[in-house]
C-alpha angles and dihedrals in degrees: 000000000000116000099241097199093048100041103034105025107031098031110025098034106030099032108027108027096033088043091064116091091210105055138088116200121173090206143280115279121205107151094216088180087069094054111124128209120245095249092048093047093049089051090051092048091049089057088053092046089238135119127207129210114251092251092061093044089052091049094053089045087064103038142000094232140333127235124171115167125172137172141178111281118259139201094282089070122078108270086357094134092061094044093046090049091067087071102025092055096038110132092222091054090048093051099042101034118011093047088051093055102266117142122225090248090057090050091046089058091050089051093049130095136222144170116184113174109190127249117243095260092060089058105039105029113081094205091051088046091055090049091057091055093236094110088062091038090062089056090049090062097044099267129118118266106268095028089107122057121193118241106165122022124212122166094255106009124052126190111221144174125223124237115226121179091342092308127113105228117224096238126101125229124186117221121200123180106105125105095017096307114141113268106252142139114214121197104224091188092216133118122238091259091050088049090057091047090054092047088054093050090050091045084230091291107184112278092002088146092055089048089052090054100041105021111189092001088086124059090225089077091064090052091051093046093048103040108027091084090047094049093044104030090155093061135071107234117239100189107134089114086065095050094259124129125169 
């Protein structure tokens, strides 16, 4: 299993995100104090009549959750106006977004990044599950309420695992259906650990998981292709999994 502190905190956050001159990131949250040992987690899961794959048990043995958000710097940051202008005044952005009615704030969201791996309660507690909207989402795609459990939250696309015979299966599905997105459930055909590896490659670029599923069928891929090298000029892109070659 990936070492969360080493790969996502020390490397992704401190070296790669903080190493960009164009990003603002409030920090990477992991809540290590909420990590739970394998025996204790298995006892808790037994009380919930649920079983987790080893990858997920290992993850929660390291941290309580994982949140890494970033965005393009703005005017409130020193020299932010000049750094922001590289994107805000980009001719491609003007042609493909501003001239079609998008505001800069809307584009800024599209050019942001986020990973938000759920805390345990969002996965195992039915009332919490209902509050996330995923209980109802399962019913929207022909499953029983509770058959999908949220793993990674994005505003309009949520990575989930299916429950089969009281066991959470180590395969990620991507649900869309919030915020006007078409209702769909995409089989990503990746394990939880592979999902984290892909998130790392994408540097959590917004909707990277949807790009992985649909490649050039979503406009977000063009944004990633065009602006990933500008946002991370100090890195060599590794985006072939997302249909992007340079």
